[in-house]
Backbone as JSON Lines, residues from 0, in Angstrom:
{"i":0,"aa":"X","n":[-40.52,84.97,27.59],"ca":[-40.56,85.87,26.49],"c":[-39.72,87.02,26.75]}
{"i":1,"aa":"X","n":[-38.98,87.53,25.84],"ca":[-38.11,88.71,25.98],"c":[-38.99,89.93,26.09]}
{"i":2,"aa":"X","n":[-38.36,90.94,26.61],"ca":[-39.0,92.3,26.75],"c":[-38.66,93.05,25.52]}
{"i":3,"aa":"X","n":[-39.67,93.68,24.94],"ca":[-39.48,94.46,23.71],"c":[-39.88,95.9,23.95]}
{"i":4,"aa":"X","n":[-39.26,96.81,23.23],"ca":[-39.66,98.21,23.27],"c":[-40.79,98.39,22.26]}
{"i":5,"aa":"X","n":[-41.99,98.23,22.76],"ca":[-43.18,98.19,21.87],"c":[-43.39,99.6,21.34]}
{"i":6,"aa":"X","n":[-42.99,100.62,21.98],"ca":[-43.11,101.95,21.39],"c":[-42.29,102.15,20.23]}
{"i":7,"aa":"X","n":[-40.99,101.58,20.25],"ca":[-40.11,101.65,19.14],"c":[-40.62,100.79,17.95]}
{"i":8,"aa":"X","n":[-41.09,99.61,18.24],"ca":[-41.58,98.72,17.2],"c":[-42.77,99.4,16.52]}
{"i":9,"aa":"X","n":[-43.69,100.03,17.27],"ca":[-44.81,100.71,16.61],"c":[-44.31,101.87,15.83]}
{"i":10,"aa":"X","n":[-43.34,102.72,16.3],"ca":[-42.76,103.79,15.59],"c":[-42.2,103.36,14.27]}
{"i":11,"aa":"X","n":[-41.4,102.25,14.29],"ca":[-40.82,101.77,13.12],"c":[-41.84,101.16,12.11]}
{"i":12,"aa":"X","n":[-43.01,100.82,12.62],"ca":[-44.06,100.35,11.73],"c":[-44.82,101.45,11.06]}
{"i":13,"aa":"X","n":[-44.68,102.62,11.53],"ca":[-45.3,103.82,10.92],"c":[-44.52,104.14,9.67]}
{"i":14,"aa":"X","n":[-45.06,103.81,8.54],"ca":[-44.31,103.92,7.31],"c":[-44.57,105.28,6.56]}
{"i":15,"aa":"X","n":[-45.64,105.96,6.87],"ca":[-45.95,107.2,6.19],"c":[-46.82,106.96,4.89]}
{"i":16,"aa":"X","n":[-47.03,105.67,4.61],"ca":[-47.85,105.31,3.47],"c":[-49.1,104.69,4.03]}
{"i":17,"aa":"X","n":[-50.26,105.4,3.83],"ca":[-51.47,105.02,4.48],"c":[-51.85,103.54,4.31]}
{"i":18,"aa":"X","n":[-51.6,102.95,3.17],"ca":[-51.89,101.61,2.86],"c":[-51.13,100.68,3.79]}
{"i":19,"aa":"X","n":[-49.95,101.01,4.06],"ca":[-49.07,100.26,4.93],"c":[-49.47,100.41,6.41]}
{"i":20,"aa":"X","n":[-49.64,101.65,6.78],"ca":[-50.05,101.99,8.16],"c":[-51.29,101.26,8.54]}
{"i":21,"aa":"X","n":[-52.29,101.21,7.6],"ca":[-53.54,100.51,7.95],"c":[-53.44,99.06,8.16]}
{"i":22,"aa":"X","n":[-52.37,98.45,7.62],"ca":[-52.11,97.02,7.89],"c":[-51.14,96.78,9.0]}
{"i":23,"aa":"X","n":[-50.1,97.5,9.04],"ca":[-49.04,97.26,10.06],"c":[-49.36,97.77,11.49]}
{"i":24,"aa":"X","n":[-49.92,98.89,11.62],"ca":[-50.19,99.46,12.95],"c":[-51.22,98.65,13.78]}
{"i":25,"aa":"X","n":[-52.32,98.21,13.2],"ca":[-53.27,97.38,13.96],"c":[-52.57,95.94,14.25]}
{"i":26,"aa":"X","n":[-51.74,95.49,13.32],"ca":[-51.0,94.27,13.6],"c":[-50.19,94.37,14.84]}
{"i":27,"aa":"X","n":[-49.4,95.47,14.88],"ca":[-48.54,95.69,16.01],"c":[-49.29,95.83,17.3]}
{"i":28,"aa":"X","n":[-50.44,96.46,17.23],"ca":[-51.27,96.82,18.45],"c":[-52.0,95.52,18.94]}
{"i":29,"aa":"X","n":[-52.5,94.76,18.04],"ca":[-53.43,93.68,18.42],"c":[-52.89,92.34,18.33]}
{"i":30,"aa":"X","n":[-51.98,92.0,17.34],"ca":[-51.59,90.67,17.08],"c":[-50.15,90.42,17.51]}
{"i":31,"aa":"X","n":[-49.23,91.23,17.21],"ca":[-47.82,90.98,17.51],"c":[-47.53,90.73,19.02]}
{"i":32,"aa":"X","n":[-48.19,91.45,19.94],"ca":[-47.89,91.22,21.38],"c":[-48.24,89.8,21.79]}
{"i":33,"aa":"X","n":[-49.1,89.04,21.04],"ca":[-49.46,87.7,21.39],"c":[-48.55,86.65,20.81]}
{"i":34,"aa":"X","n":[-47.55,87.15,19.99],"ca":[-46.62,86.24,19.28],"c":[-45.5,85.84,20.04]}
{"i":35,"aa":"X","n":[-44.88,84.75,19.61],"ca":[-43.6,84.25,20.28],"c":[-42.46,85.1,19.78]}
{"i":36,"aa":"X","n":[-41.29,84.92,20.45],"ca":[-40.07,85.63,20.17],"c":[-39.61,85.5,18.69]}
{"i":37,"aa":"X","n":[-39.78,84.26,18.17],"ca":[-39.38,83.94,16.81],"c":[-40.19,84.85,15.8]}
{"i":38,"aa":"X","n":[-41.48,85.0,15.97],"ca":[-42.33,85.75,15.13],"c":[-42.06,87.23,15.32]}
{"i":39,"aa":"X","n":[-41.87,87.68,16.47],"ca":[-41.45,89.07,16.65],"c":[-40.17,89.39,15.97]}
{"i":40,"aa":"X","n":[-39.19,88.5,16.11],"ca":[-37.92,88.81,15.37],"c":[-38.09,88.76,13.86]}
{"i":41,"aa":"X","n":[-38.96,87.95,13.39],"ca":[-39.3,87.92,11.97],"c":[-39.96,89.24,11.52]}
{"i":42,"aa":"X","n":[-40.82,89.77,12.38],"ca":[-41.43,91.01,12.06],"c":[-40.45,92.18,12.02]}
{"i":43,"aa":"X","n":[-39.58,92.16,13.07],"ca":[-38.54,93.24,13.16],"c":[-37.64,93.19,11.87]}
{"i":44,"aa":"X","n":[-37.37,92.0,11.44],"ca":[-36.53,91.75,10.17],"c":[-37.35,92.37,8.99]}
{"i":45,"aa":"X","n":[-38.65,92.11,8.94],"ca":[-39.48,92.59,7.82],"c":[-39.4,94.13,7.76]}
{"i":46,"aa":"X","n":[-39.27,94.77,8.88],"ca":[-39.22,96.23,8.91],"c":[-37.99,96.8,8.29]}
{"i":47,"aa":"X","n":[-37.03,95.95,8.02],"ca":[-35.85,96.41,7.29],"c":[-36.06,96.63,5.78]}
{"i":48,"aa":"X","n":[-37.17,96.1,5.34],"ca":[-37.49,96.25,3.91],"c":[-37.94,97.67,3.55]}
{"i":49,"aa":"X","n":[-37.86,98.11,2.35],"ca":[-38.31,99.45,1.98],"c":[-39.78,99.47,1.9]}
{"i":50,"aa":"X","n":[-40.32,100.64,1.96],"ca":[-41.79,100.86,1.93],"c":[-42.39,100.23,0.68]}
{"i":51,"aa":"X","n":[-41.73,100.5,-0.51],"ca":[-42.17,99.87,-1.73],"c":[-42.16,98.35,-1.73]}
{"i":52,"aa":"X","n":[-41.18,97.74,-1.21],"ca":[-41.1,96.27,-1.06],"c":[-42.3,95.83,-0.17]}
{"i":53,"aa":"X","n":[-42.49,96.48,0.96],"ca":[-43.49,96.07,1.89],"c":[-44.9,96.18,1.24]}
{"i":54,"aa":"X","n":[-45.12,97.34,0.49],"ca":[-46.39,97.59,-0.17],"c":[-46.63,96.43,-1.16]}
{"i":55,"aa":"X","n":[-45.69,96.21,-2.02],"ca":[-45.83,95.11,-3.04],"c":[-46.07,93.75,-2.4]}
{"i":56,"aa":"X","n":[-45.35,93.41,-1.28],"ca":[-45.51,92.1,-0.62],"c":[-46.86,91.97,-0.01]}
{"i":57,"aa":"X","n":[-47.29,93.03,0.76],"ca":[-48.51,93.0,1.45],"c":[-49.77,93.03,0.55]}
{"i":58,"aa":"X","n":[-49.56,93.55,-0.63],"ca":[-50.7,93.63,-1.58],"c":[-50.63,92.54,-2.69]}
{"i":59,"aa":"X","n":[-49.64,91.64,-2.54],"ca":[-49.58,90.44,-3.44],"c":[-49.05,90.74,-4.83]}
{"i":60,"aa":"X","n":[-48.41,91.87,-5.04],"ca":[-47.89,92.09,-6.39],"c":[-46.46,91.63,-6.59]}
{"i":61,"aa":"X","n":[-45.84,91.19,-5.48],"ca":[-44.5,90.63,-5.5],"c":[-44.34,89.69,-4.31]}
{"i":62,"aa":"X","n":[-43.36,88.83,-4.37],"ca":[-43.01,87.89,-3.33],"c":[-41.87,88.34,-2.47]}
{"i":63,"aa":"X","n":[-41.94,88.2,-1.19],"ca":[-40.73,88.51,-0.36],"c":[-39.62,87.63,-0.77]}
{"i":64,"aa":"X","n":[-38.39,88.17,-0.36],"ca":[-37.14,87.5,-0.82],"c":[-36.73,86.41,-0.04]}
{"i":65,"aa":"X","n":[-37.27,86.13,1.11],"ca":[-36.94,84.92,1.98],"c":[-38.16,84.26,2.41]}
{"i":66,"aa":"X","n":[-38.05,83.0,2.79],"ca":[-39.19,82.15,3.28],"c":[-39.73,82.78,4.59]}
{"i":67,"aa":"X","n":[-38.85,83.24,5.48],"ca":[-39.24,83.86,6.73],"c":[-40.07,85.06,6.51]}
{"i":68,"aa":"X","n":[-39.72,85.88,5.53],"ca":[-40.52,87.09,5.16],"c":[-41.8,86.69,4.54]}
{"i":69,"aa":"X","n":[-41.8,85.64,3.71],"ca":[-43.07,85.19,3.06],"c":[-44.0,84.73,4.09]}
{"i":70,"aa":"X","n":[-43.58,84.04,5.11],"ca":[-44.44,83.57,6.16],"c":[-44.97,84.75,6.99]}
{"i":71,"aa":"X","n":[-44.13,85.71,7.25],"ca":[-44.54,86.91,8.07],"c":[-45.56,87.72,7.3]}
{"i":72,"aa":"X","n":[-45.33,87.9,6.02],"ca":[-46.33,88.65,5.21],"c":[-47.63,87.93,5.21]}
{"i":73,"aa":"X","n":[-47.58,86.61,4.97],"ca":[-48.86,85.81,4.98],"c":[-49.61,85.96,6.33]}
{"i":74,"aa":"X","n":[-48.86,85.98,7.38],"ca":[-49.51,86.07,8.7],"c":[-50.15,87.48,8.88]}
{"i":75,"aa":"X","n":[-49.4,88.54,8.51],"ca":[-49.96,89.9,8.61],"c":[-51.21,90.01,7.77]}
{"i":76,"aa":"X","n":[-51.23,89.52,6.54],"ca":[-52.35,89.56,5.69],"c":[-53.56,88.82,6.31]}
{"i":77,"aa":"X","n":[-53.24,87.66,6.88],"ca":[-54.31,86.89,7.5],"c":[-54.91,87.65,8.69]}
{"i":78,"aa":"X","n":[-54.1,88.24,9.48],"ca":[-54.62,89.0,10.58],"c":[-55.45,90.25,10.15]}
{"i":79,"aa":"X","n":[-54.93,90.89,9.08],"ca":[-55.62,92.0,8.5],"c":[-56.96,91.63,7.98]}
{"i":80,"aa":"X","n":[-57.1,90.51,7.21],"ca":[-58.32,90.03,6.69],"c":[-59.31,89.76,7.79]}
{"i":81,"aa":"X","n":[-58.83,89.24,8.95],"ca":[-59.63,88.93,10.05],"c":[-60.29,90.22,10.76]}
{"i":82,"aa":"X","n":[-59.6,91.3,10.55],"ca":[-60.07,92.51,11.09],"c":[-61.0,93.37,10.2]}
{"i":83,"aa":"X","n":[-61.15,93.0,8.99],"ca":[-61.96,93.75,8.01],"c":[-63.33,93.94,8.57]}
{"i":84,"aa":"X","n":[-63.83,95.14,8.58],"ca":[-65.17,95.45,9.02],"c":[-65.27,95.61,10.48]}
{"i":85,"aa":"X","n":[-64.23,95.47,11.21],"ca":[-64.28,95.62,12.67],"c":[-64.03,97.07,12.96]}
{"i":86,"aa":"X","n":[-65.04,97.77,13.63],"ca":[-64.98,99.16,13.92],"c":[-63.86,99.41,14.98]}
{"i":87,"aa":"X","n":[-63.19,100.49,14.81],"ca":[-62.18,100.91,15.79],"c":[-60.8,100.31,15.64]}
{"i":88,"aa":"X","n":[-60.61,99.52,14.51],"ca":[-59.33,98.85,14.31],"c":[-58.83,99.38,12.99]}
């Protein structure tokens, strides 16, 4: 597995919109480090989207523009749903 600058990935995941931060930051801290290089690359590509695009995609009001992004959004949402109600996350 390649070495990643996790601090930079986490910083880029801080979007300044609370709704996004509540989904993306726990994902980066708990789930992304367990992923393979392909998934990490797909996540880094997703970070190129605007905050509004990410918000709409993650909340299901719009569909991502590529299959890779659709799969990544679905994975983030699935991980987020699995953490609901878990204290400290």
